[in-house]
Backbone as numpy.savetxt, mean C-alpha at the origin, in Angstrom:
# Nx Ny Nz CAx CAy CAz Cx Cy Cz
-0.38 27.75 -4.77 -0.53 27.15 -3.61 -0.53 25.35 -4.18
-0.08 24.58 -3.57 0.28 23.09 -3.43 -1.13 22.52 -2.85
-1.97 21.67 -3.71 -2.73 20.71 -3.11 -2.48 19.48 -2.63
-3.55 18.81 -1.84 -3.35 17.52 -1.27 -3.23 16.48 -2.76
-3.77 17.03 -3.69 -3.98 16.02 -5.12 -2.61 16.21 -5.58
-2.05 17.47 -5.60 -0.60 17.42 -6.24 0.22 16.82 -5.35
0.25 16.67 -4.07 0.98 16.05 -3.07 1.11 14.63 -3.68
-0.32 14.10 -3.81 -0.55 12.43 -4.15 0.00 12.44 -5.64
-0.12 13.15 -6.52 0.43 13.15 -7.81 2.10 12.88 -7.93
2.46 13.57 -7.06 4.07 13.76 -7.03 4.55 12.44 -6.22
3.81 11.70 -5.57 4.15 10.86 -4.30 4.64 9.40 -5.30
3.88 9.20 -6.26 4.05 8.04 -6.85 3.15 6.62 -6.22
2.49 7.00 -5.48 1.67 6.08 -4.81 0.13 6.31 -4.83
-0.65 5.53 -5.25 -2.19 5.89 -5.45 -3.00 5.94 -4.14
-3.89 6.77 -4.38 -4.80 7.24 -2.91 -5.30 5.70 -2.27
-5.64 4.75 -3.14 -6.31 3.58 -2.42 -4.94 2.95 -1.68
-3.79 3.06 -2.20 -2.76 2.16 -1.37 -2.45 3.11 -0.29
-2.50 4.25 -0.67 -2.14 5.59 0.58 -3.04 4.86 1.77
-4.43 4.78 1.39 -5.46 4.56 2.55 -5.04 3.15 3.23
-4.72 2.06 2.16 -4.13 0.89 2.77 -2.91 1.05 3.94
-1.91 1.85 3.50 -0.67 1.99 4.29 -1.11 2.74 5.52
-2.19 3.72 5.32 -2.53 4.36 6.68 -3.33 3.32 7.63
-4.28 2.57 7.18 -5.16 1.81 8.10 -4.05 0.82 8.51
-3.12 0.43 7.86 -2.26 -0.80 8.34 -1.12 -0.11 9.30
-0.76 1.16 9.11 0.05 1.49 10.03 -0.58 2.59 11.15
-1.59 2.62 11.10 -2.42 3.64 12.02 -1.81 4.99 11.79
-1.88 5.40 10.32 -1.20 6.81 10.11 -2.33 7.57 9.50
-2.28 9.09 9.81 -3.14 9.74 9.21 -2.75 9.85 7.44
-3.60 10.27 6.65 -3.53 10.10 5.31 -2.07 10.44 4.79
-1.85 11.83 5.10 -0.67 12.56 4.59 0.65 11.81 5.10
0.64 11.51 6.15 1.81 10.83 6.79 2.10 9.45 6.16
0.83 8.78 5.68 1.02 7.51 5.26 1.35 7.66 3.41
1.00 8.74 3.11 1.47 8.96 1.60 2.92 9.21 1.70
3.66 9.95 2.64 5.04 10.20 2.75 5.52 8.73 2.80
5.12 7.67 3.68 5.60 6.66 3.96 5.67 5.55 2.86
4.68 5.75 2.30 4.16 4.79 0.97 5.24 5.21 -0.13
5.35 6.52 -0.36 6.31 7.00 -1.26 7.62 6.87 -0.78
8.25 6.98 0.22 9.56 6.20 0.58 9.69 4.81 0.17
8.69 4.05 0.70 8.70 2.64 0.51 8.97 2.28 -0.83
8.40 2.99 -1.93 8.52 2.64 -3.36 9.98 2.87 -3.65
10.50 3.63 -3.09 12.07 4.09 -3.34 12.82 2.86 -3.13
12.30 2.03 -2.42 13.14 1.04 -1.89 13.11 -0.49 -2.62
13.96 -1.16 -2.75 13.85 -2.37 -3.47 12.70 -3.26 -3.12
12.57 -3.26 -1.96 11.45 -4.24 -1.15 10.19 -3.36 -1.29
10.10 -2.05 -1.52 8.99 -1.40 -1.43 7.45 -1.95 -2.07
7.62 -2.41 -3.33 6.30 -2.83 -3.98 5.94 -4.02 -3.35
6.74 -4.74 -3.16 5.88 -6.02 -2.71 5.60 -5.84 -1.03
6.23 -4.71 -0.42 5.80 -4.50 1.02 4.49 -3.77 0.74
4.04 -3.21 -0.18 2.79 -2.30 -0.43 1.68 -3.29 -0.68
2.23 -4.34 -1.35 1.19 -5.32 -1.62 1.01 -6.30 -0.41
1.93 -6.47 0.23 1.65 -7.32 1.67 0.96 -6.36 2.53
1.26 -4.99 2.54 0.32 -4.33 3.68 -1.13 -4.53 3.07
-1.19 -4.45 1.83 -2.88 -4.37 1.38 -3.47 -5.98 1.81
-2.49 -6.76 1.39 -2.94 -8.43 2.01 -3.27 -8.42 3.33
-2.46 -7.72 4.16 -2.61 -7.91 5.57 -3.94 -7.30 5.86
-4.45 -6.03 5.26 -5.44 -5.36 5.30 -6.71 -6.17 5.17
-6.62 -6.87 4.05 -7.79 -7.64 3.70 -8.11 -9.16 4.64
-6.82 -9.40 5.18 -7.03 -10.32 6.26 -7.78 -10.08 7.46
-7.39 -8.85 8.11 -7.99 -7.75 9.31 -9.43 -7.83 8.90
-9.90 -7.27 7.53 -11.30 -6.77 7.15 -11.99 -8.40 7.48
-11.41 -9.20 6.64 -12.05 -10.73 6.71 -12.36 -11.04 8.30
-11.54 -10.95 8.97 -11.56 -11.44 10.32 -12.74 -10.59 11.13
-12.89 -9.31 10.75 -13.92 -8.49 11.26 -15.46 -8.58 10.39
-15.38 -9.25 9.50 -16.60 -9.41 8.65 -17.06 -8.19 7.84
-16.01 -7.50 7.72 -16.26 -6.02 6.83 -16.18 -6.40 5.43
-16.90 -7.21 4.76 -16.94 -7.64 3.42 -16.94 -6.84 2.07
-17.63 -5.55 2.51 -17.43 -4.50 1.38 -16.03 -3.95 1.37
-15.45 -3.68 2.51 -14.13 -3.50 2.57 -13.43 -4.27 1.99
-13.47 -5.65 2.37 -12.73 -6.65 1.58 -12.64 -6.65 0.32
-13.66 -6.35 -0.53 -13.82 -6.22 -1.80 -13.01 -5.01 -2.18
-13.13 -3.86 -1.62 -12.53 -2.72 -1.93 -10.89 -2.96 -1.98
-10.57 -3.70 -0.98 -9.24 -3.83 -0.83 -8.42 -4.85 -1.70
-9.32 -5.81 -2.02 -8.89 -6.82 -3.44 -8.76 -6.11 -4.33
-9.72 -5.13 -4.83 -9.46 -4.44 -5.99 -8.24 -3.60 -5.83
-7.95 -3.03 -4.89 -6.95 -2.15 -4.73 -5.68 -3.06 -4.85
-5.72 -4.24 -3.97 -4.29 -5.17 -4.46 -4.30 -5.42 -5.94
-5.46 -5.78 -6.54 -5.37 -5.74 -8.21 -4.68 -4.90 -8.80
-5.09 -3.75 -8.48 -4.46 -2.86 -9.32 -2.85 -2.53 -8.67
-2.69 -2.60 -7.77 -1.55 -2.67 -7.20 -0.41 -3.62 -7.75
-0.89 -4.88 -7.95 -0.01 -5.87 -8.18 0.17 -5.71 -9.66
-0.62 -5.04 -10.49 -0.68 -5.04 -11.92 0.33 -3.35 -12.20
0.26 -2.52 -11.51 1.03 -1.27 -11.40 2.41 -1.33 -11.00
2.53 -1.96 -9.85 4.02 -1.99 -9.32 4.73 -3.08 -9.67
6.07 -2.83 -10.23 6.88 -4.17 -10.55 6.91 -5.02 -9.27
7.52 -6.19 -9.31 7.56 -7.44 -8.40 8.24 -6.78 -7.20
9.49 -6.27 -7.54 10.33 -6.02 -6.18 10.82 -6.89 -5.49
11.72 -6.91 -4.45 12.47 -7.92 -3.74 11.67 -8.12 -2.52
11.42 -9.22 -2.07 10.74 -9.48 -0.73 11.62 -9.36 0.41
11.82 -8.39 1.10 12.44 -8.31 2.17 12.53 -9.44 3.16
11.56 -10.38 3.32 11.47 -11.05 4.20 11.86 -12.45 3.90
12.20 -12.63 2.65 12.85 -13.81 2.10 14.31 -13.87 2.37
15.15 -14.80 2.73 16.56 -14.73 2.55 17.22 -15.19 1.13
17.76 -14.18 0.74 18.19 -14.22 -0.89 19.47 -14.83 -1.16
20.18 -15.18 0.24 21.49 -15.80 -0.15 21.67 -17.04 -0.42
20.46 -17.85 -0.41 20.62 -19.16 -0.84 20.04 -19.43 -2.32
């Protein structure tokens, strides 16, 4: 039997990053895991994951959820260290 932990281990994305994707995209954990795993396969995926976490930080700050802000900032620090830079898909790379 394959467990949720097995799926997370195979996905390439950390549980806290999955939670951030789930929160940002309003998805259940397992669906967010699949989306996050897919994103990491894209050239822009690592930077998109980091941006999702930053967006979640901004929402938590706006709601005064300071404990959550601290948790998300720790998640961002780990993701920033763990994930390679990646291509920022929001920038025009032709120039």
